[in-house]
C-alpha positions in Angstrom: -13.1 -17.6 8.2 -11.4 -14.4 9.1 -10.3 -14.3 12.7 -11.8 -11.4 14.6 -12.3 -9.5 11.4 -15.8 -8.1 10.9 -17.3 -5.4 8.7 -15.2 -2.4 8.1 -15.8 0.7 10.2 -16.6 4.0 8.5 -14.1 5.0 5.9 -14.0 8.8 5.9 -13.6 10.5 2.5 -10.3 12.3 1.9 -10.8 15.6 0.1 -8.8 15.5 -3.2 -8.8 11.7 -3.5 -11.4 9.9 -5.6 -11.9 6.3 -6.4 -13.8 4.6 -9.3 -14.5 0.9 -9.7 -15.4 -1.1 -12.9 -15.6 -4.6 -14.2 -13.1 -5.9 -16.8 -13.9 -9.5 -16.3 -10.2 -10.5 -16.1 -10.7 -13.7 -14.2 -14.5 -13.9 -13.8 -17.2 -12.2 -15.8 -18.9 -9.4 -14.0 -16.3 -9.1 -11.2 -15.5 -5.6 -10.2 -11.7 -5.9 -10.8 -10.5 -2.4 -12.0 -10.0 0.4 -9.5 -8.9 3.9 -10.7 -7.8 6.5 -8.0 -7.5 10.2 -8.9 -5.2 12.5 -6.8 -5.8 16.2 -6.7 -3.3 18.2 -8.7 -0.2 19.0 -6.6 -0.5 15.9 -4.4 2.7 14.4 -3.0 3.1 10.7 -3.3 5.3 8.2 -1.3 5.7 4.5 -2.1 7.4 1.4 -0.8 7.8 -1.6 -3.1 8.7 -5.3 -3.0 12.4 -6.3 -2.9 11.6 -9.4 -4.9 14.0 -9.5 -7.9 11.2 -10.9 -10.0 9.1 -7.8 -9.4 6.1 -7.3 -11.6 6.0 -4.9 -14.5 3.7 -2.5 -12.8 6.1 -2.3 -9.8 8.9 -1.4 -12.2 6.8 1.4 -13.7 5.3 2.7 -10.5 8.8 2.8 -8.8 10.1 4.9 -11.7 7.2 7.4 -11.8 5.9 8.0 -8.2 8.4 10.8 -7.5 7.0 12.9 -10.4 3.6 14.6 -10.6 1.1 11.8 -10.0 -2.6 12.1 -10.9 -3.9 8.6 -11.3 -3.4 5.1 -9.8 -4.6 2.2 -11.8 -5.1 -1.2 -10.2 -6.3 -4.5 -11.7 -6.9 -7.8 -10.0 -6.9 -11.3 -11.4 -3.6 -11.0 -13.2 -0.2 -10.0 -11.6 1.6 -9.1 -14.8 4.7 -10.6 -13.2 7.1 -13.0 -14.8 6.0 -11.5 -18.2 9.2 -9.9 -19.3 9.3 -7.0 -21.8 5.8 -7.8 -23.1 4.5 -7.3 -19.6 6.2 -4.0 -19.3 4.8 -2.9 -22.6 1.3 -4.0 -21.5 1.5 -2.0 -18.3 2.7 1.0 -20.2 -0.1 0.7 -22.7 -2.8 0.6 -20.0 -1.4 3.7 -18.4 -1.2 5.5 -21.7 -4.8 4.8 -22.4 -5.9 6.0 -19.0 -3.8 9.1 -19.4 -5.4 9.8 -22.8 -8.9 9.4 -21.4 -8.1 11.6 -18.4 -6.1 14.2 -20.3 -2.9 13.9 -18.2 0.7 13.0 -19.1 1.3 9.3 -19.4 3.9 9.5 -16.6 1.3 10.8 -14.2 -0.4 7.3 -14.1 0.9 4.6 -11.9 -0.1 0.9 -12.5 -0.7 -1.9 -9.9 -1.6 -5.5 -10.5 -2.4 -8.5 -8.4 -3.3 -12.1 -9.2 -1.8 -15.0 -11.1 1.9 -14.8 -11.9 3.1 -15.5 -15.4 0.0 -14.8 -17.5 -0.2 -12.1 -20.1 -2.1 -9.0 -19.0 -5.4 -8.8 -20.8 -4.9 -5.2 -22.0 -8.0 -4.9 -24.1 -10.3 -5.9 -21.2 -8.7 -3.3 -19.0 -8.8 -0.6 -21.6 -12.5 -1.3 -22.2 -13.3 -0.9 -18.5 -11.5 2.4 -18.0 -14.3 4.8 -19.1 -16.7 3.2 -16.6 -14.1 3.4 -13.8 -13.6 7.1 -14.6 -17.3 7.8 -14.7 -17.6 6.1 -11.3 -15.0 8.4 -9.5 -16.1 9.6 -6.1 -14.6 10.5 -2.8 -17.1 8.1 -1.1 -16.0 4.9 -2.9 -13.4 3.6 -0.4 -15.4 0.6 0.6 -16.2 -0.5 -3.0 -12.5 0.0 -3.9 -11.5 -2.2 -0.9 -13.7 -5.0 -2.4 -12.4 -4.3 -5.9 -8.8 -5.0 -5.1 -9.4 -8.3 -3.4 -8.1 -11.7 -4.7 -8.3 -14.6 -2.2 -9.3 -12.2 0.6 -12.6 -13.2 2.2 -13.4 -9.6 3.4 -12.4 -6.1 2.3 -9.9 -4.3 4.5 -10.0 -0.6 5.4 -9.2 1.8 8.2 -9.7 5.5 8.8 -8.7 8.1 11.4 -9.5 11.8 11.9 -7.9 14.4 14.2 -8.1 18.2 14.6 -5.3 20.7 14.4 -5.9 24.4 14.8 -9.6 23.8 14.3 -9.1 21.9 11.0 -10.1 18.2 10.6 -7.4 16.0 9.0 -8.4 12.6 7.6 -6.3 9.5 7.0 -8.0 6.7 5.2 -6.6 3.5 3.7 -7.4 0.1 2.2 -5.3 -3.0 1.6 -5.6 -6.5 0.1 -3.7 -9.6 0.9 -4.4 -13.1 2.4 -1.6 -15.3 1.0 2.0 -14.9 -0.3 2.5 -12.6 2.6 5.9 -11.9 4.1 6.3 -8.3 3.0 9.8 -7.0 2.6 8.6 -3.4 2.3 4.8 -3.2 2.7 1.8 -5.4 1.9 0.4 -7.1 -1.2 -1.3 -3.8 -2.1 -2.1 -0.9 0.1 -3.3 2.6 -0.5 -3.5 5.4 2.2 -4.5 9.0 1.6 -4.6 12.1 3.7 -5.7 15.7 3.0 -2.7 17.1 4.8 -0.1 18.9 2.8 3.3 17.2 3.2 6.6 17.6 1.4 7.4 14.4 -0.5 10.7 13.7 1.3 8.9 13.9 4.7 6.0 11.8 3.4 8.4 9.1 2.1 10.1 8.8 5.5 6.7 8.7 7.2 5.5 5.9 5.0 8.7 3.9 5.4 8.6 4.2 9.2 4.9 3.2 9.3 5.5 0.2 7.0 8.4 -1.0 9.1 6.2 -1.0 12.2 3.2 -2.6 10.5 3.3 -4.2 7.1 6.9 -5.3 7.6 5.9 -7.1 10.8 3.4 -9.6 9.4 3.7 -13.0 7.8 1.3 -15.7 6.7 3.5 -18.1 4.7 6.9 -16.5 4.5 6.5 -15.7 0.7 7.4 -12.2 -0.4 5.2 -11.3 -3.4 6.4 -10.1 -6.8 3.8 -7.3 -6.6 4.0 -5.8 -3.1 3.3 -2.0 -3.1 2.1 0.4 -0.5 1.3 4.1 -1.5 0.7 7.1 0.7 -0.9 10.2 -1.0 -1.1 13.6 0.6 -3.6 15.7 -1.4 -2.9 19.0 0.4 -6.5 20.0 0.5 -6.7 20.8 4.2 -6.3 24.5 5.1 -3.1 24.1 7.0 0.5 24.9 6.3 2.7 22.3 4.5 4.6 19.9 6.7 8.2 20.3 5.7 10.0 18.6 8.6 9.5 15.6 10.8 8.7 17.7 13.8 6.0 19.7 15.5 2.5 18.9 16.8 0.9 18.5 13.3 3.5 16.1 12.1 3.3 14.1 15.3 -0.5 13.8 15.0 -0.4 12.8 11.4 2.4 10.2 12.0 0.2 8.6 14.7 -2.8 8.5 12.5 -0.9 7.0 9.6 0.7 4.4 11.9 -2.7 3.4 13.4 -4.2 3.0 9.9 -1.2 1.0 8.7 -1.3 -1.2 11.8 -5.0 -1.9 11.4 -4.7 -2.7 7.7 -1.6 -5.0 8.3 -3.3 -6.9 11.1 -6.5 -7.3 9.0 -4.4 -9.1 6.4 -3.2 -11.6 9.0 -6.7 -12.0 10.4 -7.9 -12.8 6.9 -4.9 -15.1 6.1 -5.7 -17.9 3.7 -7.4 -20.6 5.8 -6.4 -19.0 9.0 -8.2 -20.0 12.2 -5.8 -18.3 14.7 -4.4 -14.8 15.0 -1.0 -15.1 16.6 1.2 -12.4 18.1 4.9 -13.4 18.4 6.6 -11.1 20.9 10.3 -11.3 21.4 11.8 -9.3 24.3 15.2 -9.0 25.8 17.3 -9.1 22.6 20.7 -7.6 22.3 19.6 -6.2 18.9 16.4 -5.6 17.1 17.6 -7.8 14.3 18.1 -10.9 16.5 14.6 -10.3 17.9 13.2 -10.3 14.4 15.3 -13.4 13.5 13.8 -15.3 16.4 10.3 -14.0 15.8 10.3 -15.0 12.1 11.8 -18.4 12.9 8.8 -19.1 15.1 6.3 -17.5 12.8 7.5 -19.4 9.7 7.8 -22.8 11.3 5.4 -25.2 9.6 5.5 -27.4 12.7 4.5 -24.6 15.0 1.9 -23.3 12.6 0.3 -26.8 12.3 0.4 -27.2 16.1 -1.5 -23.9 16.4 -4.1 -25.2 14.0 -4.5 -28.4 16.0 -4.6 -26.4 19.3 -1.7 -28.6 20.4 0.7 -27.0 23.0 3.7 -28.7 21.6 6.1 -26.2 23.2 9.2 -28.1 22.1 8.7 -26.9 18.6 8.9 -23.3 19.8 12.2 -24.0 21.6 13.6 -25.7 18.5 12.7 -22.7 16.3 14.3 -20.2 18.8 17.4 -22.4 18.9 17.9 -22.4 15.1 17.2 -18.7 14.5 20.9 -18.0 14.2 21.3 -15.8 17.2 25.1 -15.9 18.1 26.2 -17.2 21.5 22.6 -17.8 22.6 22.4 -18.9 26.2 19.3 -21.1 26.4 19.5 -21.1 30.2 18.4 -17.4 30.1 15.3 -17.9 27.9 11.7 -17.9 29.1 8.8 -18.8 26.8 5.1 -18.0 27.5 1.8 -18.8 25.9 -0.2 -15.7 26.9 0.7 -15.5 30.6 1.4 -19.2 31.0 5.1 -20.0 31.5 5.8 -23.0 29.4 9.6 -23.0 29.4 12.3 -21.6 31.7 16.0 -21.9 31.9 16.3 -24.2 28.9 13.5 -26.6 29.9 9.9 -27.1 30.9 8.7 -24.5 33.5 8.2 -26.1 36.9 4.6 -24.6 37.1 3.5 -25.6 33.6 0.8 -28.2 33.0 -0.5 -29.5 29.7 -4.0 -28.3 30.6 -2.8 -24.7 30.9 -1.2 -24.9 27.5 -4.2 -26.6 25.8 -6.5 -23.9 27.2 -4.5 -21.1 25.6 -4.0 -22.9 22.3 -7.7 -23.4 22.0 -8.2 -19.6 21.7 -8.6 -17.8 18.4 -6.1 -15.2 19.5 -2.8 -16.3 21.0 0.4 -14.5 22.1 3.7 -16.4 22.1 6.2 -14.4 24.2 9.9 -15.2 24.2 12.3 -13.5 26.6 15.9 -13.9 25.5 17.5 -12.4 28.5 20.3 -10.7 26.4 19.4 -7.0 26.3 16.6 -4.4 26.0 15.4 -4.7 22.4 12.0 -6.0 21.5 10.0 -6.8 18.3 6.5 -8.0 17.6 5.4 -10.1 14.6 1.8 -11.1 13.7 1.1 -14.4 12.0 -1.4 -17.2 11.6 -1.7 -21.0 11.9 -1.5 -23.3 8.9 -4.7 -25.2 8.1 -6.0 -27.7 5.6 -7.8 -24.8 3.9 -4.6 -23.0 3.2 -3.3 -26.0 1.3 -6.6 -26.3 -0.6 -6.8 -22.6 -1.6 -3.2 -22.6 -3.0 -3.5 -26.1 -4.6 -6.6 -24.9 -6.5 -5.5 -21.2 -7.0 -5.4 -21.5 -10.9 -8.4 -23.8 -11.3 
């Protein structure tokens, strides 16, 4: 059951960006598992991609092509086309070529994306057969259907949208994402697509996406596994009647940056809330670090600990596990006598041991909540970082034990 994640709010159409959904039956007959997205001619596109060395064939192609003129994004679920070698690359190239032929655009103007089981051959014929229906379904109003179409083990579709006005013109930023397991992005999320009708130079757009991803998608973890298929794309269609943003400055850029960050943050947190088998949404906040990196090291040590995650599932305030994780995070010359640890506002540890005011009942009350904050003050400096994660439940094990059955 997704933690605090309900139906999506209104996803505003983005002029110049259309989405079409169809069924190829890749993993299940009748399942809407193909999503085609069409960008207006002249759109600029930014992308961030997985750092996994075994990156999927579609990642290799999309990473090569996204700087050129892009017109279509093609996504399939049910098959990751990863760990498939040269034949996988040929399969991804073939599906792009067929879509390009049907749409009347150059082959390099199509970017592929896949998600699903790793190591299985891509069913090219099924995808090719579904493309005409996906093209016929193209509409600016299909964001919600597309959010459902890119799901795998997700229990709910994920989308977010913001609008703001500049000089009397309304600018829209809308995005969707998918992901529920194999989540510890090292760039973005499992799959994410954000579009805006602002006109933005590609270099500015790339920096904007990278910054937004680092503050959102790169601050979430469910199980510590970086996927082979992680991609997040930001498309600026340029359809709004405003001047092009050519520098990271000015009121228009600042407003757009805030909207993109808010959409990215909402999508990233939705992935955590819908984590496989998750019953808790956990914020790990590390303050007082000498560097941002050591704050991240401590935050991920806590977020990835199976002992802490299972204690969270059991609502067990076993605070010693948190201290152990902080201590093994690799922070040099860590003085434990300076460290304070809190569950929400309840002090559980201070000066290297149990806080004098702490009682087990206080800890148990916080741990019983669906949403919990673990706050760690290192007492070393002024840097802070926040990571969002989940507990580890019986259901997570069941989902991943039965993933291919």
